[in-house]
Structures are given as structure tokens and as C-alpha cells.
C-alpha positions as CSV (number, residue, x, y, z in Angstrom):
1,M,60.4,120.7,51.6
2,A,58.3,122.5,54.2
3,L,60.2,123.1,57.4
4,R,58.3,122.8,60.6
5,L,60.6,125.0,62.6
6,E,58.3,125.3,65.6
7,D,58.0,121.5,66.0
8,M,61.7,121.2,65.6
9,E,62.3,123.7,68.4
10,L,59.8,122.0,70.7
11,I,61.5,118.7,70.1
12,K,64.9,120.2,70.9
13,Q,63.5,121.6,74.1
14,L,62.0,118.2,74.9
15,K,65.4,116.5,74.5
16,Y,67.2,119.1,76.6
17,K,64.6,118.8,79.3
18,Y,65.1,115.0,79.2
19,C,68.9,115.4,79.9
20,R,68.3,117.9,82.7
21,A,65.7,115.6,84.3
22,I,68.1,112.7,84.1
23,D,71.0,114.6,85.6
24,T,68.9,116.1,88.4
25,C,66.8,113.0,89.0
26,D,63.7,115.2,88.5
27,L,61.3,112.3,88.2
28,E,58.2,114.4,87.9
29,L,59.7,116.3,84.9
30,L,61.0,113.1,83.3
31,E,57.7,111.3,83.6
32,S,56.0,114.3,81.8
33,L,58.3,113.9,78.8
34,L,57.6,110.2,78.1
35,T,54.7,108.4,76.5
36,P,53.0,105.7,78.6
37,D,54.5,103.0,76.2
38,A,58.0,104.7,76.2
39,E,61.0,102.5,75.5
40,V,64.7,103.1,76.2
41,D,67.7,101.0,75.1
42,Y,71.1,102.4,75.9
43,Q,74.0,100.1,75.2
44,G,77.4,100.9,76.5
45,G,80.6,98.9,76.7
46,I,80.0,97.8,80.3
47,Y,76.2,98.1,80.5
48,R,72.8,97.8,78.8
49,F,69.9,99.9,80.1
50,K,66.8,98.6,78.4
51,Y,63.3,99.1,79.6
52,E,59.8,99.2,78.1
53,G,56.9,101.1,79.5
54,R,57.1,104.5,81.2
55,D,56.6,103.0,84.7
56,N,59.5,100.6,84.2
57,V,61.7,103.3,82.8
58,M,60.9,105.6,85.7
59,Q,61.6,102.9,88.3
60,A,65.0,102.1,86.7
61,I,66.0,105.8,86.6
62,K,64.9,106.2,90.2
63,E,67.1,103.3,91.2
64,A,70.1,104.3,89.0
65,F,70.3,108.0,89.8
66,S,70.9,108.0,93.5
67,P,72.7,110.4,95.8
68,E,75.8,108.4,95.1
69,L,75.8,109.3,91.4
70,V,77.1,112.3,89.6
71,S,76.3,112.7,85.9
72,S,76.2,115.2,83.1
73,H,74.5,114.4,79.7
74,T,74.6,116.9,76.9
75,V,73.2,116.5,73.4
76,H,74.4,118.2,70.3
77,H,74.0,118.4,66.5
78,P,70.3,117.5,66.2
79,I,68.9,116.2,63.0
80,I,65.1,116.2,63.4
81,D,62.8,114.7,60.8
82,I,59.2,115.6,61.1
83,H,57.1,113.0,59.3
84,D,53.6,114.4,59.9
85,D,51.7,116.4,62.5
86,D,52.2,113.7,65.1
87,T,55.4,111.8,64.5
88,A,59.1,112.6,64.2
89,D,62.5,111.1,64.6
90,G,65.6,112.7,66.0
91,H,69.3,111.9,65.8
92,W,71.7,113.5,68.4
93,T,75.3,113.3,69.5
94,L,75.5,112.7,73.2
95,I,78.5,113.5,75.4
96,D,78.2,112.1,78.9
97,W,80.2,111.8,82.1
98,T,79.1,109.8,85.1
99,L,80.8,109.2,88.5
100,S,79.6,106.4,90.7
101,I,80.7,107.0,94.3
102,A,79.1,103.7,95.3
103,F,81.4,101.8,93.0
104,Q,84.8,103.0,94.2
105,N,84.6,106.3,92.3
106,T,84.2,104.7,88.9
107,V,83.9,107.1,86.0
108,V,82.2,106.3,82.8
109,E,82.7,108.9,80.1
110,G,82.0,108.8,76.4
111,S,80.0,109.7,73.4
112,S,77.0,108.1,71.8
113,F,74.6,108.5,68.9
114,Y,71.0,108.8,70.0
115,V,68.2,107.8,67.7
116,D,64.8,108.8,69.1
117,K,61.1,108.5,68.1
118,Y,58.7,111.3,69.1
119,V,54.9,111.5,69.0
120,K,52.6,114.4,69.7
121,L,49.9,113.6,72.2
122,D,47.3,116.2,73.1
123,G,49.4,118.9,71.3
124,K,52.6,118.1,73.2
125,W,55.7,116.4,71.8
126,L,56.8,113.4,73.9
127,I,59.6,110.8,73.7
128,R,58.2,107.4,72.5
129,K,61.6,105.6,72.1
130,A,65.2,106.6,72.9
131,T,68.2,104.5,71.9
132,Y,71.9,105.0,71.7
133,T,75.0,103.2,70.7
134,R,78.4,104.1,71.8
135,L,80.9,106.0,69.6
136,F,83.4,105.4,72.4
137,E,83.4,104.8,76.2
138,R,86.1,105.0,78.8
139,V,85.8,103.5,82.2
140,H,88.3,104.3,85.0
141,Q,88.5,104.9,88.7
142,I,89.6,108.1,90.4
143,P,91.2,107.9,93.9
144,D,89.3,110.8,95.4
145,A,86.0,112.4,94.0
146,N,86.8,115.6,95.9
147,L,83.3,117.0,95.1
148,T,82.7,120.6,96.2
149,A,79.1,120.5,94.9
150,H,76.8,117.6,94.1
151,L,73.1,118.2,93.4
152,L,72.0,114.5,93.8
153,G,74.0,114.2,96.9
154,S,71.8,116.8,98.6
155,K,68.6,115.3,97.4
156,A,66.5,112.6,99.1
157,V,65.6,110.4,96.1
């Protein structure tokens, strides 16, 4: 088995950038990480976030990640399978926490298993498809968000 360590590292960086772009609503960065035909399908206990095509994904993210949302997505334990020079799959464990100020301080927290498909276009690894299914999810409300810092709250999205 020939290990493609450079490709694996580039895919890890791609996924980490994806999480950062989501949590900071950095739409320019996010768009640069997705193929034009990108698909996402995230299924939680109380929601399903499914879109096809980069433009549709971008619009949905723009609407979902507003100044009234706080989120943190971290991915761990990557298993990356490089199939050839231009295709790969990735499996990750996601731990996420989201607070919606707009919905009475509702918190969604949990863990999921990501399954991604990557392609290399013009020498750059991109996300072609990202899906996850929940390992667990907890939804609850908190009486007071009491935020002392909030990046999206200071951005005009």
C-alpha cells in the first residue's frame, strides 16, 4: 500500500477549513472549497440540511448562519482513502454545538459521522459530497445566552 501522505494532509486541511468557514460564515472561503456540483446532506434528529449544487449550498449556508447563530464544529479521527490521483473518500467524527438566539436560545449539540467524497480539480482537493448521520443529538433551551464574545454577531452577513 503506497501512502499518499501529502494528499491526506491536504484533505485534512480542506476539511478543517470547511469547519472554520462554516463557523465564521466565511462565504468566500467556503465557496473555494466546494466543487460546482457539490452536495451536502446533514441529517439530525430535528432537521435535514440537504442541497445539491454549490450555489444552492452557499445560499442555504448564508441563510442559516446569521448573526443570531453561534456554532462550533470540530472534526476528529480522519480516515482518508485516496483512490487515485483525483478522487478520495474521508470519514470523520464531528462534534458540534450550535446556539440559535433567534429560536429562544435553542442549543443543538451532538456528534456525527461524516462521510465525504473529494475530487482534485486543477491540482486542488475540493469537497464533492459531504454527508453525516447523527451518533447522538441533544436539543435544549438555555434561559440566557450571556455571550461575552460572538463573531457572527459582529458581522453583517
